C-alpha positions as CSV (number, residue, x, y, z in Angstrom):
1,L,16.1,-1.5,-9.0
2,E,17.0,2.4,-8.6
3,P,14.6,4.4,-7.7
4,L,13.3,7.0,-10.7
5,P,15.0,10.5,-9.7
6,A,13.6,13.3,-7.9
7,G,11.1,15.1,-10.4
8,H,10.7,12.2,-12.8
9,E,7.3,12.3,-14.3
10,G,7.1,8.2,-13.9
11,R,6.8,8.8,-10.2
12,S,3.6,10.9,-9.8
13,I,2.1,8.2,-13.1
14,I,2.5,5.3,-10.6
15,A,1.9,7.1,-7.7
16,G,-1.5,8.1,-9.0
17,Y,-2.3,4.5,-10.5
18,L,-1.4,3.2,-6.5
19,G,-3.9,6.0,-5.2
20,Q,-6.4,4.9,-7.2
21,L,-6.0,1.5,-6.2
22,A,-5.8,2.3,-2.7
23,G,-8.9,4.6,-3.0
24,S,-11.0,1.6,-4.9
25,I,-10.1,-0.9,-2.3
26,A,-11.4,1.6,0.4
27,L,-14.6,2.1,-1.2
28,M,-15.0,-1.6,-2.0
29,L,-13.8,-3.4,1.0
30,S,-13.6,-0.8,3.7
31,P,-10.0,-2.6,5.2
32,E,-8.7,-1.2,8.3
33,R,-5.1,-0.5,6.6
34,I,-3.3,-0.8,3.0
35,A,-0.4,-1.8,2.8
36,F,1.9,-1.5,0.2
37,G,5.4,-3.3,-0.5
38,G,7.6,-4.2,-3.0
39,G,10.3,-3.1,-5.2
40,V,8.6,0.2,-6.0
41,M,7.7,1.2,-2.5
42,T,11.4,0.7,-2.3
43,D,11.9,4.5,-2.8
44,A,11.0,6.1,0.6
45,A,9.5,9.2,-1.3
46,M,6.9,7.3,-2.9
47,L,4.7,6.2,0.1
48,P,3.6,10.4,0.5
49,L,2.7,10.6,-3.1
50,V,0.8,7.5,-2.8
51,R,-1.5,9.0,0.0
52,A,-1.3,12.4,-1.8
53,A,-2.7,10.4,-4.9
54,T,-5.4,8.4,-3.0
55,H,-6.5,11.8,-1.3
56,A,-7.1,13.2,-4.3
57,F,-9.1,9.9,-6.0
58,L,-11.7,10.1,-2.7
59,Q,-12.0,13.6,-2.4
60,G,-13.2,13.6,0.6
61,Y,-15.7,11.3,0.4
62,L,-14.9,8.7,3.1
63,P,-15.4,10.8,6.3
64,P,-12.6,8.6,8.3
65,L,-10.0,9.4,5.5
66,K,-11.1,13.2,4.5
67,T,-7.6,14.5,6.0
68,R,-4.2,13.9,4.6
69,E,-3.2,13.1,8.3
70,S,-5.7,10.3,8.6
71,L,-4.0,8.6,5.6
72,D,-0.8,8.4,7.2
73,Q,-2.2,5.6,9.5
74,Y,-4.5,4.3,6.4
75,V,-2.0,3.7,3.7
76,V,1.8,2.4,5.0
77,A,4.5,0.2,4.5
78,P,4.6,-3.3,5.6
79,A,5.2,-3.8,9.0
80,L,8.0,-6.1,8.3
81,G,9.5,-4.2,5.7
82,A,11.3,-6.2,2.9
83,R,10.7,-9.1,4.8
84,S,7.1,-9.3,4.4
85,A,6.7,-11.5,1.2
86,I,9.6,-13.9,2.4
87,T,7.8,-14.5,5.9
88,G,4.4,-14.5,4.2
89,A,5.3,-17.3,2.0
90,L,7.1,-19.1,4.7
91,L,3.9,-18.9,6.7
92,M,2.2,-20.1,3.7
93,A,4.3,-22.9,3.1
94,R,4.0,-23.8,6.9
95,D,0.4,-24.0,6.9
96,S,0.5,-26.0,4.0
97,M,2.7,-28.8,5.5
98,N,0.2,-28.7,8.3
99,G,-2.7,-29.2,6.2
100,G,-4.3,-26.0,7.1
101,S,-4.8,-23.0,5.3
102,V,-3.9,-19.3,5.7
103,D,-7.4,-18.3,6.4
104,E,-8.0,-20.4,9.3
């Protein structure tokens, strides 16, 4: 999957939707952090666009997220990078084999 070229209109559309999603999640669930991964996020330039869109969507509504700098720590890439999905799947499989659940 090739990233969209710089300046492509699709970048701002995708970032806008993800920013709205992050803002909605922040408003509804108040998580400590929101991590975006997957194919779209392999483009390193996308995460700053998503943060900017989140900032625009929230309009300073949540005091801890009023500044773009605070969003740098809130809207992040997965700590395990590209290995996040497979690691999560393996942990779920392990827990399933042990009769437990991921929530325990």
